[in-house]
SEGU-772929 format. One line per field, with one value per residue (C-alpha): residue number from 1; residue in one letter; chain; x, y, z. Coordinates in steps of 0.25 Angstrom, whole numbers, plus 2048, in hexadecimal, padded with zeros to 3 digits. Example, Ala and Ser with C-alpha at 12.3 -4.5 7.8 and 13.67 -1.06 7.14 Angstrom:
<recs>
num: [1_2]
residuo: [A_S]
cadena: [A_A]
u: [831_837]
v: [7EE_7FC]
w: [81F_81D]
</recs>
This chain:
<recs>
num: [1_2_3_4_5_6_7_8_9_10_11_12_13_14_15_16_17_18_19_20_21_22_23_24_25_26_27_28_29_30_31_32_33_34_35_36_37_38_39_40_41_42_43_44_45_46_47_48_49_50_51_52_53_54_55_56_57_58_59_60_61_62_63_64_65_66_67_68_69_70_71_72_73_74_75_76_77_78_79_80_81_82_83_84_85_86_87_88_89_90_91_92_93_94_95_96_97_98_99_100_101_102_103_104_105_106_107_108_109_110_111_112_113_114_115_116_117_118_119_120_121_122_123_124_125_126_127_128_129_130_131_132_133_134_135_136_137_138_139_140_141_142_143_144_145_146_147_148_149_150_151_152_153_154_155_156_157_158_159_160_161_162_163_164_165_166_167_168_169_170_171_172_173_174_175_176_177_178_179_180_181_182_183_184_185_186_187_188_189_190_191_192_193_194_195_196_197_198_199_200_201_202_203_204_205_206_207_208_209_210_211_212_213_214_215_216_217_218_219_220_221_222_223_224_225_226_227_228_229_230_231_232_233_234_235_236_237_238_239_240_241_242_243_244_245_246_247_248_249_250_251_252_253_254_255_256_257_258_259_260_261_262_263_264_265_266_267_268_269_270_271_272_273_274_275_276_277_278_279_280_281_282_283_284_285_286_287_288_289_290_291_292_293_294_295_296_297_298_299_300_301_302_303_304_305_306_307_308_309_310_311_312_313_314_315_316_317_318_319_320_321_322_323_324_325_326_327_328_329_330_331_332_333_334_335_336_337_338_339_340_341_342_343_344_345_346_347_348_349_350_351_352_353_354_355_356_357_358_359_360_361_362_363_364_365_366_367_368_369_370_371_372_373_374_375_376_377_378_379_380_381_382_383_384_385_386_387_388_389_390_391_392_393_394_395_396_397_398_399_400_401]
residuo: [X_X_X_X_X_X_X_X_X_X_X_X_X_X_X_X_X_X_X_X_X_X_X_X_X_X_X_X_X_X_X_X_X_X_X_X_X_X_X_X_X_X_X_X_X_X_X_X_X_X_X_X_X_X_X_X_X_X_X_X_X_X_X_X_X_X_X_X_X_X_X_X_X_X_X_X_X_X_X_X_X_X_X_X_X_X_X_X_X_X_X_X_X_X_X_X_X_X_X_X_X_X_X_X_X_X_X_X_X_X_X_X_X_X_X_X_X_X_X_X_X_X_X_X_X_X_X_X_X_X_X_X_X_X_X_X_X_X_X_X_X_X_X_X_X_X_X_X_X_X_X_X_X_X_X_X_X_X_X_X_X_X_X_X_X_X_X_X_X_X_X_X_X_X_X_X_X_X_X_X_X_X_X_X_X_X_X_X_X_X_X_X_X_X_X_X_X_X_X_X_X_X_X_X_X_X_X_X_X_X_X_X_X_X_X_X_X_X_X_X_X_X_X_X_X_X_X_X_X_X_X_X_X_X_X_X_X_X_X_X_X_X_X_X_X_X_X_X_X_X_X_X_X_X_X_X_X_X_X_X_X_X_X_X_X_X_X_X_X_X_X_X_X_X_X_X_X_X_X_X_X_X_X_X_X_X_X_X_X_X_X_X_X_X_X_X_X_X_X_X_X_X_X_X_X_X_X_X_X_X_X_X_X_X_X_X_X_X_X_X_X_X_X_X_X_X_X_X_X_X_X_X_X_X_X_X_X_X_X_X_X_X_X_X_X_X_X_X_X_X_X_X_X_X_X_X_X_X_X_X_X_X_X_X_X_X_X_X_X_X_X_X_X_X_X_X_X_X_X_X_X_X_X_X_X_X_X_X_X_X_X_X_X_X_X_X_X_X_X_X_X]
cadena: [A_A_A_A_A_A_A_A_A_A_A_A_A_A_A_A_A_A_A_A_A_A_A_A_A_A_A_A_A_A_A_A_A_A_A_A_A_A_A_A_A_A_A_A_A_A_A_A_A_A_A_A_A_A_A_A_A_A_A_A_A_A_A_A_A_A_A_A_A_A_A_A_A_A_A_A_A_A_A_A_A_A_A_A_A_A_A_A_A_A_A_A_A_A_A_A_A_A_A_A_A_A_A_A_A_A_A_A_A_A_A_A_A_A_A_A_A_A_A_A_A_A_A_A_A_A_A_A_A_A_A_A_A_A_A_A_A_A_A_A_A_A_A_A_A_A_A_A_A_A_A_A_A_A_A_A_A_A_A_A_A_A_A_A_A_A_A_A_A_A_A_A_A_A_A_A_A_A_A_A_A_A_A_A_A_A_A_A_A_A_A_A_A_A_A_A_A_A_A_A_A_A_A_A_A_A_A_A_A_A_A_A_A_A_A_A_A_A_A_A_A_A_A_A_A_A_A_A_A_A_A_A_A_A_A_A_A_A_A_A_A_A_A_A_A_A_A_A_A_A_A_A_A_A_A_A_A_A_A_A_A_A_A_A_A_A_A_A_A_A_A_A_A_A_A_A_A_A_A_A_A_A_A_A_A_A_A_A_A_A_A_A_A_A_A_A_A_A_A_A_A_A_A_A_A_A_A_A_A_A_A_A_A_A_A_A_A_A_A_A_A_A_A_A_A_A_A_A_A_A_A_A_A_A_A_A_A_A_A_A_A_A_A_A_A_A_A_A_A_A_A_A_A_A_A_A_A_A_A_A_A_A_A_A_A_A_A_A_A_A_A_A_A_A_A_A_A_A_A_A_A_A_A_A_A_A_A_A_A_A_A_A_A_A_A_A_A_A_A_A_A]
u: [05D_068_06B_074_06F_079_079_083_08A_08F_098_09E_0AD_0AD_0A4_0AE_0BA_0B3_0AE_0BE_0C0_0B6_0BB_0C9_0C6_0BE_0C8_0D4_0CB_0C9_0D8_0DB_0D3_0D7_0E6_0E4_0DE_0E7_0F2_0EB_0EB_0F9_0FD_0F6_0EC_0DC_0D2_0CD_0BE_0B7_0B4_0C4_0C7_0BE_0C3_0D2_0D0_0C6_0C7_0D3_0D7_0D1_0D8_0E6_0EC_0ED_0DE_0D9_0D2_0C8_0BF_0BD_0B3_0A7_0AB_09F_0A8_0B3_0AB_0A3_0B2_0B7_0AA_0AD_0BB_0B4_0AB_0B5_0BB_0B0_0AC_0BB_0BA_0AC_0B1_0BD_0B4_0AB_09F_09E_09F_0A7_0B1_0BC_0BB_0C9_0CF_0CC_0D6_0DB_0D3_0DA_0D7_0D9_0CE_0C3_0B8_0B7_0AB_0A5_099_091_087_079_07F_08A_080_073_06A_064_057_05D_063_071_079_07F_08C_095_0A0_09D_090_083_087_07F_077_071_065_061_057_052_057_04C_050_05B_068_070_07E_085_090_097_09F_0AA_0AD_0B8_0B2_0B1_0A2_09C_090_088_082_078_075_065_05C_051_044_042_03C_034_02F_024_027_029_02A_036_046_052_05F_06B_078_081_08C_093_08D_080_080_076_06C_061_058_04E_057_05A_067_06C_076_083_085_095_096_0A6_0A8_09F_0A7_0B5_0BA_0B7_0BE_0C9_0CC_0CB_0D5_0DF_0DD_0DF_0EC_0F2_0F1_0FC_0FB_0F7_0F3_0E5_0E3_0E4_0D9_0D0_0D2_0D0_0C2_0BE_0C2_0BB_0AE_0AD_0AE_0A2_09A_09B_099_08E_088_089_084_077_075_077_06C_061_064_063_057_051_054_050_042_03F_043_03E_04A_059_064_072_080_08A_095_0A4_0A5_0B2_0B9_0B1_0B8_0C7_0C5_0C7_0B8_0BB_0B7_0A9_0A6_0A9_0A1_095_094_08D_090_089_07E_07B_07D_072_068_069_067_05C_056_056_050_044_041_046_050_05E_067_074_078_084_08F_095_087_088_07D_084_085_078_06D_061_057_05A_067_071_080_08B_098_09F_09B_0A3_0A1_0A0_093_086_07D_07C_073_071_075_069_05D_061_05D_065_06A_06F_07C_078_068_06B_073_06B_05F_067_06C_05C_059_064_05F_051_058_05F_054_04B_056_05A_04D_042_038_030_03B_044_052_052_057_065_066_073_07F_082_091_095_0A1_0AE_0B8_0AE_0B2_0A6_09A_08E_082_075_067]
v: [6E3_6E7_6F5_6FB_706_70E_716_71F_718_722_718_71C_71C_70D_709_710_708_6FB_6FE_701_6F3_6EC_6F5_6F1_6E2_6E0_6E7_6DE_6D1_6D5_6D7_6CA_6C3_6CA_6C7_6B9_6B6_6BD_6B6_6A9_6AE_6B1_6A3_69C_697_696_6A2_6A1_6A0_6AA_6A0_69C_6AC_6B0_6A4_6A9_6B6_6B9_6AB_6A9_6B8_6BB_6AF_6B7_6C2_6CB_6CB_6C8_6D6_6D0_6CB_6DA_6DB_6D5_6C8_6CB_6D8_6CF_6C5_6D0_6D4_6C8_6C7_6D4_6CE_6C1_6CA_6D3_6C5_6BF_6CC_6CC_6BE_6BF_6CB_6C3_6B6_6C0_6BD_6CC_6D8_6E4_6EF_6EC_6E3_6DF_6D6_6DC_6E5_6E7_6F1_6FD_701_710_70E_719_70F_705_6FA_6ED_6E5_6DD_6D4_6D2_6CB_6D6_6E2_6E6_6F3_6F6_6FB_707_70A_707_6FC_6F2_6EC_6E1_6E5_6F4_6F7_6FE_70A_715_715_722_71B_725_71A_70D_700_6F9_6EA_6E4_6E5_6DA_6E0_6EE_6F3_6FD_707_712_71B_726_730_727_726_719_712_705_700_6F5_6EC_6EA_6E2_6E9_6E8_6EE_6FC_6FE_70C_70F_70C_718_719_723_71D_724_724_72A_731_731_73E_749_756_750_744_73E_741_739_735_73F_74B_74D_751_74D_756_752_755_753_753_750_75C_765_75F_761_76D_769_75C_762_76A_75D_756_762_760_752_753_75D_754_74C_73D_734_741_743_74E_747_73D_747_74F_741_73F_74D_74A_73C_742_74C_742_739_744_747_736_737_744_73D_730_736_73D_730_72A_735_735_726_726_731_72A_71E_723_72B_720_712_70E_716_712_718_714_70B_715_711_71A_714_718_725_727_725_732_741_741_738_742_746_738_732_73E_73B_72D_726_718_71A_721_715_70B_712_713_705_700_709_704_6F6_6FB_704_6FB_702_6FF_703_6FF_703_706_703_70D_70E_70F_71D_724_732_732_72A_733_730_732_72B_723_72A_728_734_72F_73A_743_74B_74C_75B_759_75B_75C_757_755_747_748_73F_744_751_74F_757_74F_754_749_743_743_73C_732_72F_72E_723_71B_71A_714_70A_705_705_6FD_6F4_6F1_6EC_6E4_6DC_6DA_6DD_6E8_6EC_6E2_6E7_6E2_6DB_6E6_6E2_6E9_6F1_6E9_6EB_6EF_6EB_6EE_6EB_6F4_6FF_70C_714_719_710_70E_712_70D]
w: [430_43A_43E_447_453_458_465_46D_479_485_48D_49C_49D_4A2_497_48D_493_491_484_480_485_47D_471_473_476_46A_462_467_465_456_454_45B_451_446_44A_44C_43F_437_43F_43A_42C_42D_432_428_430_42F_42F_442_442_44B_455_457_456_461_46A_468_469_473_47C_47D_47C_488_490_48C_494_487_486_494_493_488_492_496_48C_486_47D_476_471_46F_467_45E_459_455_44E_447_443_43D_435_430_42A_425_41D_417_414_40E_405_400_3FC_3F5_3FD_402_3FA_401_3FC_406_411_418_421_430_436_445_44C_453_462_45B_450_454_455_45E_45E_466_463_46D_46A_472_47D_47F_480_486_485_492_494_49B_48D_48F_487_48F_48A_48F_498_496_49D_498_490_48F_480_479_473_468_462_466_461_459_45E_467_463_45E_460_465_460_468_462_465_45C_459_460_46C_46B_46E_466_469_45B_45C_450_44E_447_441_439_42A_42C_41F_41B_413_405_3FB_3EC_3ED_3E9_3E8_3E2_3EA_3E3_3EF_3ED_3F5_3EF_3F5_3FE_3F5_3EA_3E8_3DB_3E0_3DE_3ED_3F1_3FE_403_408_417_417_426_424_41C_426_433_42C_431_43F_43C_435_443_44C_442_444_453_453_44B_454_460_465_463_46E_478_47D_476_469_46D_471_463_45D_463_460_452_452_459_44E_442_44B_44A_43A_439_442_43A_42D_431_437_42A_421_42C_429_41A_417_420_418_40A_40E_414_408_3FC_3FA_3F2_3F2_3E8_3EA_3E4_3E9_3EC_3EC_3F9_3FC_3EF_3F0_3FD_3F7_3EE_3F1_3F6_401_40C_405_402_410_415_40E_414_408_40C_419_414_409_414_41B_410_40E_41B_41E_410_416_424_41C_412_407_3FA_3F8_3EE_3EA_3DB_3D3_3D7_3C8_3C2_3BA_3C2_3BF_3B1_3AD_3A9_3B3_3A7_39C_3A1_398_39D_39C_39A_3A5_3AE_3B7_3C6_3C4_3BC_3C5_3BA_3AD_3A0_39B_38C_386_38E_392_3A1_3AB_3B7_3C6_3C5_3D3_3D2_3C4_3CA_3D5_3CB_3C5_3D2_3D5_3C6_3C8_3D5_3CF_3C5_3CE_3D5_3C9_3C5_3D1_3D6_3CB_3CB_3D9_3E1_3EA_3EF_3FC_406_40E_41B_41E_425_431_437_443_44C_445_43D_437_43D_437_440_442_43A_43F_439]
</recs>
C-alpha cells in the first residue's frame, strides 16, 4: 500500500523565490488548461484530450511572449499540474456516470494566488534525495530537510507544499509492505461524541482534547489585532501570519493526538467498528465548531489505513442504525430519547445503560453481524488500503502514516 511521509523543509531565500515561481507557473498552467476546456464547452466543441491540452498549454505556451517564463521552472511541475486538472475532470465525470460514489464532486475551479496553501508535485525524474540528506529539486537546488525518521523505501513522487503559515513541507509517496501485528482476541466498537471524544464497547471513555477551544482566547486576540490593521499594509501581513501560525499549531496538535490515539486503538484491538457519521451535515448545525474541533473524519481515516497496514479489521456501520435507543442486552428499542438522557433503564429487562457505552456495544454487535452476513463465519473481508491524496485543490494538512 502507498503511504505519505512528510518532512519539514528549510529553503534559503533564493530557493524560496524559485519555489514561488514554480507555484505560480503550476497555477497558471492549471488555470489555462481549465479555461481552454471551458471555452471549448461553451463553443460546442468536443472535450480536449489530455495530450492535446498539454501541447497547447505547455509546449505552445512557452513559445508565446505572454508565457515565455514557463521555461524558468521544471517541465515536470507543469505536466503534473495538468494531470491534477485531468484527474479532477475524471472524478467529476465518474460521479456523473455513477461509477464512483461521492458526496460532492464538482467541476474544477480556478486557482487563486491568494490561497493560503500552494503546492507542486514532482515525479522521480524531478527530484533526488542526496547522500548528505538534502533534497534536490529540479531548477530549485539542494534544499535542507529535517528527517524526523527514515524513508522505508524509494519514493515515487514528492509534493512540495507551502502552507498559510509560510512553512515548507516535502510529502513523499512511498510503497510499503503490510506490517501485521500479533493477533489478539479483543474487538471493540467506538461511539464518537463531543462530551467524550470516543467511548468504547469495553467502557473506556476517551477524553476530548478540545484543542481549538483551549486556544480560543489567544485566537480571538490575534483576530482583533488583524482586524485593526490597514488593508494592504505590511503590519496587516505580519498580523495575518501570526494568526495563521497559531491556527497551524492547533491543527498540528490535533493531528498528532489523532495519530497517537488511532495507533493505540489499532494495536490493542483485532477489529474496530465505528459509525459512518455524516460529519458534513453535522458541521452545519449549531455544534459546528465543536464537531470540527473534534476532527472525527481524520481520526476515522487514520483507523482505516492503519488497520490495513497492521493487519487489523476495520468497518463502518450504517449511520441510521438506532444504536443509542436499542438495549444491547435484550434488543428492545425505545421510541424516543432526549439528548439530555445520559443513562436509561431498559423497559423489558431492566438493565441500566450508560448512553454512550450502550451505543458502542451495539456498534460492535452490528459490525460482527455484518461481517458474518457478508463473508460467513470466521472469514474477514478483504482489506483495502486508504487512498493517497496528491497535490490539488485540497487545502487540508497533509496525511502522515
